[in-house]
Structure formats: structure tokens, C-alpha cells
Backbone of each chain as nested JSON, in Angstrom:
{
  "chains": [
    {"id": "A", "residues": [
      {"number": 1, "name": "MET", "atoms": {"N": [13.54, 28.92, 7.75], "CA": [13.111, 27.558, 7.4], "C": [12.853, 26.774, 8.675]}},
      {"number": 2, "name": "ALA", "atoms": {"N": [11.705, 26.116, 8.734], "CA": [11.353, 25.338, 9.919], "C": [11.195, 23.87, 9.544]}},
      {"number": 3, "name": "THR", "atoms": {"N": [11.436, 23.035, 10.514], "CA": [11.23, 21.608, 10.315], "C": [9.991, 21.183, 11.092]}},
      {"number": 4, "name": "LEU", "atoms": {"N": [9.094, 20.472, 10.412], "CA": [7.841, 20.004, 11.022], "C": [7.807, 18.484, 10.946]}},
      {"number": 5, "name": "THR", "atoms": {"N": [7.548, 17.834, 12.069], "CA": [7.381, 16.382, 12.045], "C": [5.938, 16.03, 12.379]}},
      {"number": 6, "name": "PHE", "atoms": {"N": [5.363, 15.162, 11.566], "CA": [3.994, 14.703, 11.778], "C": [3.999, 13.25, 12.215]}},
      {"number": 7, "name": "SER", "atoms": {"N": [3.159, 12.949, 13.176], "CA": [2.847, 11.566, 13.495], "C": [1.648, 11.184, 12.631]}},
      {"number": 8, "name": "ILE", "atoms": {"N": [1.712, 10.016, 11.991], "CA": [0.671, 9.638, 11.027], "C": [0.121, 8.257, 11.365]}},
      {"number": 9, "name": "LEU", "atoms": {"N": [-1.175, 8.214, 11.604], "CA": [-1.835, 6.931, 11.9], "C": [-2.324, 6.267, 10.618]}},
      {"number": 10, "name": "GLY", "atoms": {"N": [-2.252, 4.935, 10.578], "CA": [-2.838, 4.192, 9.47], "C": [-1.85, 3.707, 8.432]}},
      {"number": 11, "name": "MET", "atoms": {"N": [-0.566, 4.094, 8.56], "CA": [0.439, 3.616, 7.611], "C": [0.912, 2.226, 8.045]}},
      {"number": 12, "name": "SER", "atoms": {"N": [1.043, 1.322, 7.069], "CA": [1.44, -0.033, 7.446], "C": [2.458, -0.679, 6.518]}},
      {"number": 13, "name": "CYS", "atoms": {"N": [2.749, -0.063, 5.375], "CA": [3.647, -0.759, 4.425], "C": [4.268, 0.254, 3.474]}},
      {"number": 14, "name": "GLY", "atoms": {"N": [5.089, -0.267, 2.582], "CA": [5.768, 0.599, 1.618], "C": [4.824, 1.337, 0.693]}},
      {"number": 15, "name": "HIS", "atoms": {"N": [3.665, 0.715, 0.379], "CA": [2.679, 1.427, -0.438], "C": [2.183, 2.665, 0.297]}},
      {"number": 16, "name": "CYS", "atoms": {"N": [2.009, 2.531, 1.61], "CA": [1.541, 3.672, 2.406], "C": [2.596, 4.779, 2.422]}},
      {"number": 17, "name": "VAL", "atoms": {"N": [3.856, 4.402, 2.53], "CA": [4.931, 5.398, 2.489], "C": [4.872, 6.152, 1.164]}},
      {"number": 18, "name": "ALA", "atoms": {"N": [4.676, 5.416, 0.063], "CA": [4.595, 6.045, -1.259], "C": [3.369, 6.95, -1.356]}},
      {"number": 19, "name": "ALA", "atoms": {"N": [2.241, 6.504, -0.798], "CA": [1.005, 7.299, -0.869], "C": [1.154, 8.588, -0.07]}},
      {"number": 20, "name": "VAL", "atoms": {"N": [1.788, 8.505, 1.101], "CA": [1.999, 9.701, 1.929], "C": [2.954, 10.658, 1.212]}},
      {"number": 21, "name": "ARG", "atoms": {"N": [3.993, 10.1, 0.621], "CA": [4.955, 10.941, -0.105], "C": [4.251, 11.688, -1.248]}},
      {"number": 22, "name": "ARG", "atoms": {"N": [3.425, 10.971, -2.003], "CA": [2.692, 11.619, -3.103], "C": [1.77, 12.711, -2.564]}},
      {"number": 23, "name": "ALA", "atoms": {"N": [1.092, 12.42, -1.448], "CA": [0.177, 13.411, -0.868], "C": [0.96, 14.663, -0.449]}},
      {"number": 24, "name": "LEU", "atoms": {"N": [2.11, 14.468, 0.173], "CA": [2.913, 15.61, 0.622], "C": [3.448, 16.404, -0.576]}},
      {"number": 25, "name": "GLU", "atoms": {"N": [3.777, 15.699, -1.656], "CA": [4.284, 16.385, -2.851], "C": [3.229, 17.32, -3.443]}},
      {"number": 26, "name": "SER", "atoms": {"N": [1.953, 17.075, -3.111], "CA": [0.888, 17.92, -3.659], "C": [0.689, 19.2, -2.853]}},
      {"number": 27, "name": "VAL", "atoms": {"N": [1.367, 19.311, -1.714], "CA": [1.186, 20.492, -0.855], "C": [2.259, 21.537, -1.202]}},
      {"number": 28, "name": "PRO", "atoms": {"N": [1.837, 22.754, -1.613], "CA": [2.823, 23.79, -1.944], "C": [3.534, 24.299, -0.689]}},
      {"number": 29, "name": "GLY", "atoms": {"N": [4.754, 24.756, -0.861], "CA": [5.454, 25.432, 0.234], "C": [6.205, 24.53, 1.183]}},
      {"number": 30, "name": "ILE", "atoms": {"N": [6.307, 23.248, 0.854], "CA": [7.079, 22.365, 1.723], "C": [8.04, 21.511, 0.894]}},
      {"number": 31, "name": "THR", "atoms": {"N": [9.095, 21.072, 1.561], "CA": [10.026, 20.115, 0.971], "C": [10.023, 18.885, 1.865]}},
      {"number": 32, "name": "ILE", "atoms": {"N": [9.868, 17.721, 1.258], "CA": [9.837, 16.493, 2.051], "C": [11.25, 16.151, 2.506]}},
      {"number": 33, "name": "HIS", "atoms": {"N": [11.393, 15.961, 3.8], "CA": [12.693, 15.567, 4.317], "C": [12.748, 14.053, 4.501]}},
      {"number": 34, "name": "ASP", "atoms": {"N": [11.678, 13.476, 5.038], "CA": [11.708, 12.05, 5.343], "C": [10.279, 11.529, 5.516]}},
      {"number": 35, "name": "VAL", "atoms": {"N": [10.015, 10.337, 4.984], "CA": [8.723, 9.673, 5.22], "C": [9.016, 8.248, 5.673]}},
      {"number": 36, "name": "GLN", "atoms": {"N": [8.464, 7.882, 6.805], "CA": [8.583, 6.51, 7.297], "C": [7.196, 6.021, 7.685]}},
      {"number": 37, "name": "ILE", "atoms": {"N": [7.07, 4.718, 7.931], "CA": [5.796, 4.213, 8.429], "C": [5.531, 4.871, 9.78]}},
      {"number": 38, "name": "GLY", "atoms": {"N": [4.456, 5.689, 9.845], "CA": [4.087, 6.316, 11.108], "C": [4.485, 7.765, 11.267]}},
      {"number": 39, "name": "SER", "atoms": {"N": [5.336, 8.266, 10.372], "CA": [5.738, 9.671, 10.528], "C": [6.303, 10.253, 9.241]}},
      {"number": 40, "name": "ALA", "atoms": {"N": [6.294, 11.577, 9.201], "CA": [6.896, 12.289, 8.081], "C": [7.459, 13.598, 8.588]}},
      {"number": 41, "name": "THR", "atoms": {"N": [8.574, 14.003, 8.004], "CA": [9.199, 15.27, 8.355], "C": [9.337, 16.108, 7.09]}},
      {"number": 42, "name": "VAL", "atoms": {"N": [8.913, 17.369, 7.216], "CA": [9.009, 18.277, 6.061], "C": [9.685, 19.567, 6.5]}},
      {"number": 43, "name": "GLU", "atoms": {"N": [10.247, 20.265, 5.52], "CA": [10.82, 21.587, 5.753], "C": [9.864, 22.613, 5.172]}},
      {"number": 44, "name": "THR", "atoms": {"N": [9.657, 23.693, 5.894], "CA": [8.784, 24.747, 5.391], "C": [9.578, 26.039, 5.269]}},
      {"number": 45, "name": "ILE", "atoms": {"N": [9.188, 26.868, 4.316], "CA": [9.873, 28.156, 4.16], "C": [9.004, 29.258, 4.745]}},
      {"number": 46, "name": "GLY", "atoms": {"N": [7.783, 29.424, 4.226], "CA": [6.884, 30.444, 4.757], "C": [6.132, 29.916, 5.973]}},
      {"number": 47, "name": "PRO", "atoms": {"N": [4.916, 30.433, 6.178], "CA": [4.069, 29.945, 7.28], "C": [3.789, 28.451, 7.072]}},
      {"number": 48, "name": "ALA", "atoms": {"N": [3.881, 27.672, 8.12], "CA": [3.724, 26.216, 7.996], "C": [2.296, 25.853, 7.584]}},
      {"number": 49, "name": "PRO", "atoms": {"N": [2.116, 25.18, 6.442], "CA": [0.772, 24.837, 5.964], "C": [0.265, 23.556, 6.64]}},
      {"number": 50, "name": "VAL", "atoms": {"N": [0.144, 23.62, 7.953], "CA": [-0.204, 22.419, 8.719], "C": [-1.564, 21.864, 8.304]}},
      {"number": 51, "name": "ASP", "atoms": {"N": [-2.547, 22.759, 8.158], "CA": [-3.888, 22.283, 7.808], "C": [-3.917, 21.651, 6.415]}},
      {"number": 52, "name": "SER", "atoms": {"N": [-3.171, 22.246, 5.471], "CA": [-3.123, 21.671, 4.12], "C": [-2.481, 20.293, 4.142]}},
      {"number": 53, "name": "ILE", "atoms": {"N": [-1.443, 20.144, 4.943], "CA": [-0.769, 18.844, 5.045], "C": [-1.717, 17.812, 5.641]}},
      {"number": 54, "name": "LYS", "atoms": {"N": [-2.392, 18.194, 6.722], "CA": [-3.315, 17.257, 7.36], "C": [-4.46, 16.889, 6.411]}},
      {"number": 55, "name": "ALA", "atoms": {"N": [-4.939, 17.867, 5.636], "CA": [-6.034, 17.597, 4.696], "C": [-5.573, 16.656, 3.582]}},
      {"number": 56, "name": "ALA", "atoms": {"N": [-4.359, 16.877, 3.065], "CA": [-3.845, 16.028, 1.979], "C": [-3.674, 14.592, 2.462]}},
      {"number": 57, "name": "LEU", "atoms": {"N": [-3.207, 14.436, 3.686], "CA": [-3.018, 13.081, 4.223], "C": [-4.366, 12.437, 4.544]}},
      {"number": 58, "name": "SER", "atoms": {"N": [-5.297, 13.245, 5.04], "CA": [-6.621, 12.734, 5.356], "C": [-7.316, 12.196, 4.108]}},
      {"number": 59, "name": "GLU", "atoms": {"N": [-7.131, 12.897, 2.986], "CA": [-7.722, 12.442, 1.718], "C": [-7.223, 11.056, 1.33]}},
      {"number": 60, "name": "GLU", "atoms": {"N": [-6.011, 10.728, 1.722], "CA": [-5.45, 9.401, 1.435], "C": [-5.792, 8.393, 2.528]}},
      {"number": 61, "name": "GLY", "atoms": {"N": [-6.511, 8.864, 3.553], "CA": [-6.951, 7.938, 4.594], "C": [-6.072, 7.889, 5.825]}},
      {"number": 62, "name": "TYR", "atoms": {"N": [-5.192, 8.891, 5.987], "CA": [-4.27, 8.889, 7.125], "C": [-4.545, 10.069, 8.047]}},
      {"number": 63, "name": "GLU", "atoms": {"N": [-4.56, 9.795, 9.327], "CA": [-4.772, 10.831, 10.323], "C": [-3.407, 11.309, 10.818]}},
      {"number": 64, "name": "ALA", "atoms": {"N": [-3.161, 12.615, 10.702], "CA": [-1.831, 13.137, 11.04], "C": [-1.919, 14.272, 12.042]}},
      {"number": 65, "name": "ASP", "atoms": {"N": [-0.901, 14.372, 12.873], "CA": [-0.792, 15.491, 13.802], "C": [0.661, 15.914, 13.942]}},
      {"number": 66, "name": "VAL", "atoms": {"N": [0.86, 17.2, 14.137], "CA": [2.217, 17.694, 14.333], "C": [2.732, 17.206, 15.684]}},
      {"number": 67, "name": "VAL", "atoms": {"N": [3.926, 16.667, 15.691], "CA": [4.509, 16.293, 16.972], "C": [5.599, 17.269, 17.409]}},
      {"number": 68, "name": "ARG", "atoms": {"N": [6.21, 17.948, 16.43], "CA": [7.152, 19.017, 16.795], "C": [7.456, 19.862, 15.581]}}
    ]},
    {"id": "B", "residues": [
      {"number": 1, "name": "MET", "atoms": {"N": [-13.483, -26.678, -13.747], "CA": [-13.056, -25.432, -13.091], "C": [-12.766, -25.71, -11.622]}},
      {"number": 2, "name": "ALA", "atoms": {"N": [-11.631, -25.245, -11.157], "CA": [-11.249, -25.482, -9.76], "C": [-11.097, -24.146, -9.031]}},
      {"number": 3, "name": "THR", "atoms": {"N": [-11.307, -24.19, -7.751], "CA": [-11.111, -23.002, -6.921], "C": [-9.846, -23.2, -6.092]}},
      {"number": 4, "name": "LEU", "atoms": {"N": [-8.988, -22.202, -6.128], "CA": [-7.727, -22.26, -5.381], "C": [-7.679, -21.096, -4.405]}},
      {"number": 5, "name": "THR", "atoms": {"N": [-7.397, -21.378, -3.152], "CA": [-7.23, -20.296, -2.181], "C": [-5.777, -20.245, -1.724]}},
      {"number": 6, "name": "PHE", "atoms": {"N": [-5.219, -19.046, -1.743], "CA": [-3.845, -18.828, -1.3], "C": [-3.841, -18.066, 0.014]}},
      {"number": 7, "name": "SER", "atoms": {"N": [-2.968, -18.488, 0.905], "CA": [-2.641, -17.69, 2.074], "C": [-1.466, -16.799, 1.679]}},
      {"number": 8, "name": "ILE", "atoms": {"N": [-1.547, -15.504, 2.005], "CA": [-0.529, -14.555, 1.539], "C": [0.04, -13.767, 2.714]}},
      {"number": 9, "name": "LEU", "atoms": {"N": [1.328, -13.879, 2.893], "CA": [2.0, -13.135, 3.971], "C": [2.457, -11.77, 3.484]}},
      {"number": 10, "name": "GLY", "atoms": {"N": [2.381, -10.766, 4.349], "CA": [2.944, -9.458, 4.029], "C": [1.922, -8.418, 3.619]}},
      {"number": 11, "name": "MET", "atoms": {"N": [0.653, -8.808, 3.487], "CA": [-0.376, -7.824, 3.135], "C": [-0.834, -7.106, 4.413]}},
      {"number": 12, "name": "SER", "atoms": {"N": [-0.998, -5.788, 4.322], "CA": [-1.378, -5.054, 5.529], "C": [-2.408, -3.968, 5.312]}},
      {"number": 13, "name": "CYS", "atoms": {"N": [-2.727, -3.643, 4.052], "CA": [-3.636, -2.5, 3.847], "C": [-4.294, -2.591, 2.478]}},
      {"number": 14, "name": "GLY", "atoms": {"N": [-5.131, -1.629, 2.198], "CA": [-5.833, -1.614, 0.917], "C": [-4.908, -1.515, -0.28]}},
      {"number": 15, "name": "HIS", "atoms": {"N": [-3.755, -0.822, -0.101], "CA": [-2.793, -0.776, -1.207], "C": [-2.287, -2.176, -1.523]}},
      {"number": 16, "name": "CYS", "atoms": {"N": [-2.086, -2.974, -0.488], "CA": [-1.608, -4.344, -0.695], "C": [-2.661, -5.177, -1.415]}},
      {"number": 17, "name": "VAL", "atoms": {"N": [-3.918, -4.989, -1.049], "CA": [-5.0, -5.7, -1.731], "C": [-4.972, -5.352, -3.22]}},
      {"number": 18, "name": "ALA", "atoms": {"N": [-4.804, -4.063, -3.522], "CA": [-4.758, -3.627, -4.926], "C": [-3.534, -4.197, -5.63]}},
      {"number": 19, "name": "ALA", "atoms": {"N": [-2.389, -4.231, -4.951], "CA": [-1.166, -4.756, -5.569], "C": [-1.295, -6.247, -5.855]}},
      {"number": 20, "name": "VAL", "atoms": {"N": [-1.888, -6.98, -4.936], "CA": [-2.089, -8.424, -5.135], "C": [-3.065, -8.656, -6.288]}},
      {"number": 21, "name": "ARG", "atoms": {"N": [-4.116, -7.869, -6.322], "CA": [-5.097, -8.004, -7.409], "C": [-4.422, -7.76, -8.765]}},
      {"number": 22, "name": "ARG", "atoms": {"N": [-3.615, -6.7, -8.848], "CA": [-2.903, -6.416, -10.108], "C": [-1.976, -7.571, -10.481]}},
      {"number": 23, "name": "ALA", "atoms": {"N": [-1.273, -8.107, -9.482], "CA": [-0.347, -9.215, -9.751], "C": [-1.113, -10.423, -10.275]}},
      {"number": 24, "name": "LEU", "atoms": {"N": [-2.249, -10.726, -9.665], "CA": [-3.045, -11.879, -10.104], "C": [-3.606, -11.661, -11.508]}},
      {"number": 25, "name": "GLU", "atoms": {"N": [-3.959, -10.41, -11.805], "CA": [-4.495, -10.108, -13.138], "C": [-3.462, -10.38, -14.232]}},
      {"number": 26, "name": "SER", "atoms": {"N": [-2.187, -10.386, -13.857], "CA": [-1.127, -10.619, -14.85], "C": [-0.916, -12.111, -15.131]}},
      {"number": 27, "name": "VAL", "atoms": {"N": [-1.562, -12.975, -14.361], "CA": [-1.364, -14.421, -14.542], "C": [-2.443, -14.967, -15.491]}},
      {"number": 28, "name": "PRO", "atoms": {"N": [-2.035, -15.575, -16.618], "CA": [-3.032, -16.12, -17.542], "C": [-3.701, -17.36, -16.96]}},
      {"number": 29, "name": "GLY", "atoms": {"N": [-4.946, -17.596, -17.37], "CA": [-5.608, -18.849, -17.021], "C": [-6.343, -18.855, -15.702]}},
      {"number": 30, "name": "ILE", "atoms": {"N": [-6.448, -17.692, -15.064], "CA": [-7.198, -17.645, -13.809], "C": [-8.185, -16.486, -13.825]}},
      {"number": 31, "name": "THR", "atoms": {"N": [-9.215, -16.632, -13.013], "CA": [-10.157, -15.542, -12.777], "C": [-10.129, -15.252, -11.284]}},
      {"number": 32, "name": "ILE", "atoms": {"N": [-9.992, -13.987, -10.937], "CA": [-9.942, -13.62, -9.52], "C": [-11.338, -13.708, -8.922]}},
      {"number": 33, "name": "HIS", "atoms": {"N": [-11.448, -14.442, -7.843], "CA": [-12.735, -14.526, -7.166], "C": [-12.785, -13.548, -5.994]}},
      {"number": 34, "name": "ASP", "atoms": {"N": [-11.705, -13.461, -5.242], "CA": [-11.715, -12.624, -4.043], "C": [-10.283, -12.338, -3.59]}},
      {"number": 35, "name": "VAL", "atoms": {"N": [-10.033, -11.1, -3.174], "CA": [-8.734, -10.752, -2.576], "C": [-9.003, -10.022, -1.275]}},
      {"number": 36, "name": "GLN", "atoms": {"N": [-8.435, -10.524, -0.199], "CA": [-8.536, -9.857, 1.101], "C": [-7.144, -9.739, 1.688]}},
      {"number": 37, "name": "ILE", "atoms": {"N": [-7.006, -8.957, 2.747], "CA": [-5.719, -8.899, 3.43], "C": [-5.409, -10.294, 3.972]}},
      {"number": 38, "name": "GLY", "atoms": {"N": [-4.346, -10.912, 3.445], "CA": [-3.934, -12.227, 3.928], "C": [-4.344, -13.401, 3.07]}},
      {"number": 39, "name": "SER", "atoms": {"N": [-5.221, -13.187, 2.092], "CA": [-5.618, -14.325, 1.262], "C": [-6.213, -13.885, -0.072]}},
      {"number": 40, "name": "ALA", "atoms": {"N": [-6.208, -14.822, -1.011], "CA": [-6.838, -14.589, -2.303], "C": [-7.393, -15.908, -2.809]}},
      {"number": 41, "name": "THR", "atoms": {"N": [-8.524, -15.829, -3.483], "CA": [-9.139, -17.009, -4.082], "C": [-9.303, -16.765, -5.574]}},
      {"number": 42, "name": "VAL", "atoms": {"N": [-8.882, -17.746, -6.353], "CA": [-9.003, -17.635, -7.807], "C": [-9.671, -18.885, -8.358]}},
      {"number": 43, "name": "GLU", "atoms": {"N": [-10.269, -18.743, -9.542], "CA": [-10.824, -19.882, -10.256], "C": [-9.873, -20.212, -11.399]}},
      {"number": 44, "name": "THR", "atoms": {"N": [-9.649, -21.489, -11.604], "CA": [-8.789, -21.905, -12.714], "C": [-9.601, -22.77, -13.663]}},
      {"number": 45, "name": "ILE", "atoms": {"N": [-9.219, -22.732, -14.95], "CA": [-9.907, -23.573, -15.93], "C": [-9.022, -24.773, -16.263]}},
      {"number": 46, "name": "GLY", "atoms": {"N": [-7.829, -24.5, -16.798], "CA": [-6.916, -25.602, -17.112], "C": [-6.135, -26.023, -15.872]}},
      {"number": 47, "name": "PRO", "atoms": {"N": [-4.921, -26.534, -16.086], "CA": [-4.06, -26.911, -14.97], "C": [-3.777, -25.678, -14.111]}},
      {"number": 48, "name": "ALA", "atoms": {"N": [-3.833, -25.811, -12.807], "CA": [-3.679, -24.663, -11.911], "C": [-2.249, -24.101, -11.989]}},
      {"number": 49, "name": "PRO", "atoms": {"N": [-2.11, -22.83, -12.368], "CA": [-0.776, -22.233, -12.515], "C": [-0.241, -21.744, -11.167]}},
      {"number": 50, "name": "VAL", "atoms": {"N": [-0.104, -22.694, -10.241], "CA": [0.269, -22.328, -8.87], "C": [1.623, -21.615, -8.826]}},
      {"number": 51, "name": "ASP", "atoms": {"N": [2.596, -22.155, -9.563], "CA": [3.928, -21.545, -9.525], "C": [3.922, -20.132, -10.114]}},
      {"number": 52, "name": "SER", "atoms": {"N": [3.145, -19.941, -11.19], "CA": [3.064, -18.601, -11.79], "C": [2.428, -17.612, -10.822]}},
      {"number": 53, "name": "ILE", "atoms": {"N": [1.416, -18.068, -10.115], "CA": [0.747, -17.186, -9.146], "C": [1.713, -16.826, -8.021]}},
      {"number": 54, "name": "LYS", "atoms": {"N": [2.404, -17.835, -7.496], "CA": [3.348, -17.569, -6.409], "C": [4.47, -16.639, -6.88]}},
      {"number": 55, "name": "ALA", "atoms": {"N": [4.917, -16.825, -8.122], "CA": [5.989, -15.97, -8.652], "C": [5.513, -14.53, -8.82]}},
      {"number": 56, "name": "ALA", "atoms": {"N": [4.276, -14.364, -9.324], "CA": [3.745, -13.012, -9.529], "C": [3.59, -12.282, -8.198]}},
      {"number": 57, "name": "LEU", "atoms": {"N": [3.148, -13.014, -7.179], "CA": [2.982, -12.385, -5.861], "C": [4.335, -12.116, -5.221]}},
      {"number": 58, "name": "SER", "atoms": {"N": [5.271, -13.024, -5.429], "CA": [6.607, -12.843, -4.868], "C": [7.275, -11.589, -5.437]}},
      {"number": 59, "name": "GLU", "atoms": {"N": [7.058, -11.337, -6.735], "CA": [7.624, -10.141, -7.358], "C": [7.115, -8.868, -6.687]}},
      {"number": 60, "name": "GLU", "atoms": {"N": [5.906, -8.916, -6.156], "CA": [5.338, -7.758, -5.448], "C": [5.708, -7.765, -3.967]}},
      {"number": 61, "name": "GLY", "atoms": {"N": [6.46, -8.788, -3.541], "CA": [6.928, -8.806, -2.157], "C": [6.072, -9.639, -1.203]}},
      {"number": 62, "name": "TYR", "atoms": {"N": [5.199, -10.483, -1.749], "CA": [4.304, -11.273, -0.902], "C": [4.608, -12.76, -1.037]}},
      {"number": 63, "name": "GLU", "atoms": {"N": [4.654, -13.434, 0.095], "CA": [4.889, -14.877, 0.095], "C": [3.53, -15.58, 0.171]}},
      {"number": 64, "name": "ALA", "atoms": {"N": [3.276, -16.449, -0.802], "CA": [1.956, -17.087, -0.884], "C": [2.074, -18.592, -0.918]}},
      {"number": 65, "name": "ASP", "atoms": {"N": [1.084, -19.262, -0.369], "CA": [0.996, -20.718, -0.453], "C": [-0.462, -21.133, -0.6]}},
      {"number": 66, "name": "VAL", "atoms": {"N": [-0.662, -22.216, -1.33], "CA": [-2.018, -22.736, -1.504], "C": [-2.486, -23.297, -0.169]}},
      {"number": 67, "name": "VAL", "atoms": {"N": [-3.681, -22.942, 0.222], "CA": [-4.229, -23.536, 1.429], "C": [-5.307, -24.576, 1.103]}},
      {"number": 68, "name": "ARG", "atoms": {"N": [-5.971, -24.437, -0.053], "CA": [-6.894, -25.493, -0.501], "C": [-7.238, -25.275, -1.965]}}
    ]}
  ]
}
């Protein structure tokens, strides 16, 4: 199990936190550990679905990158 | 018919615009003219329901005041 933290641009309020959480919930193979304004941390079991996570967040209007 | 513009604190993104619009839609006696980040303009027919508007926005977490 690996922990992945994303830096996320464009989040500004609690609605954004909820939108990011919903987007992450749509990605298979991860468990959400934490979502805050500007970042999210997930746990992965298999290969980290980084591109799927970035695509799901991009669809909601947020630009994300892995920070660790 | 009167036009009322509110200054609204706490709005930061498109989700907030949507939340404010939904809150205003719940107030009887007004028609929404415009909602932007930081302000909203409504048209009223009868007596202006200023307190109802402020209460509806407050429930969503936004502090509003009439500016004109």
C-alpha cells in the first residue's frame, strides 16, 4: 500500500473540497485519506492510478500533480 | 418593481455562485437578475424581503448586505 499526495490548484472553499472528494471517489483502486483546500492524499493498493486521478480532477476544473 | 444589490462575503468560486443562486431561488417574492462572486442583484415586486434573503444566504455560510 502506498500513500500519494497531490497538490491541487483551483480549490478555494468547502464546495471545492466536496467536489474533489466526489471526483476521487470515482477513481477505482484508491482510498481517500484526506482532502483539504489545495491538496489531497490517497492510499493505493495496486499500481498508482495517477493519470486517472489527474483526469478526474481535471474534469472538475482542478489541476493536480503528485507531490510525493 | 425595485432592484436590490447585495454585497456577499465568502464567495470564492463557481460552486459558491451556484449555492448563492440556489439560496436566492428559495426566497419568495424575488427574481434573480445576476449572481457573481461577491454580489447578487435581484428584482422585487412587493416589499423587499431583505431579511429573508440575508437569512437564506447566511444558512449557506455567506454574509450579505444591501449595497443599493
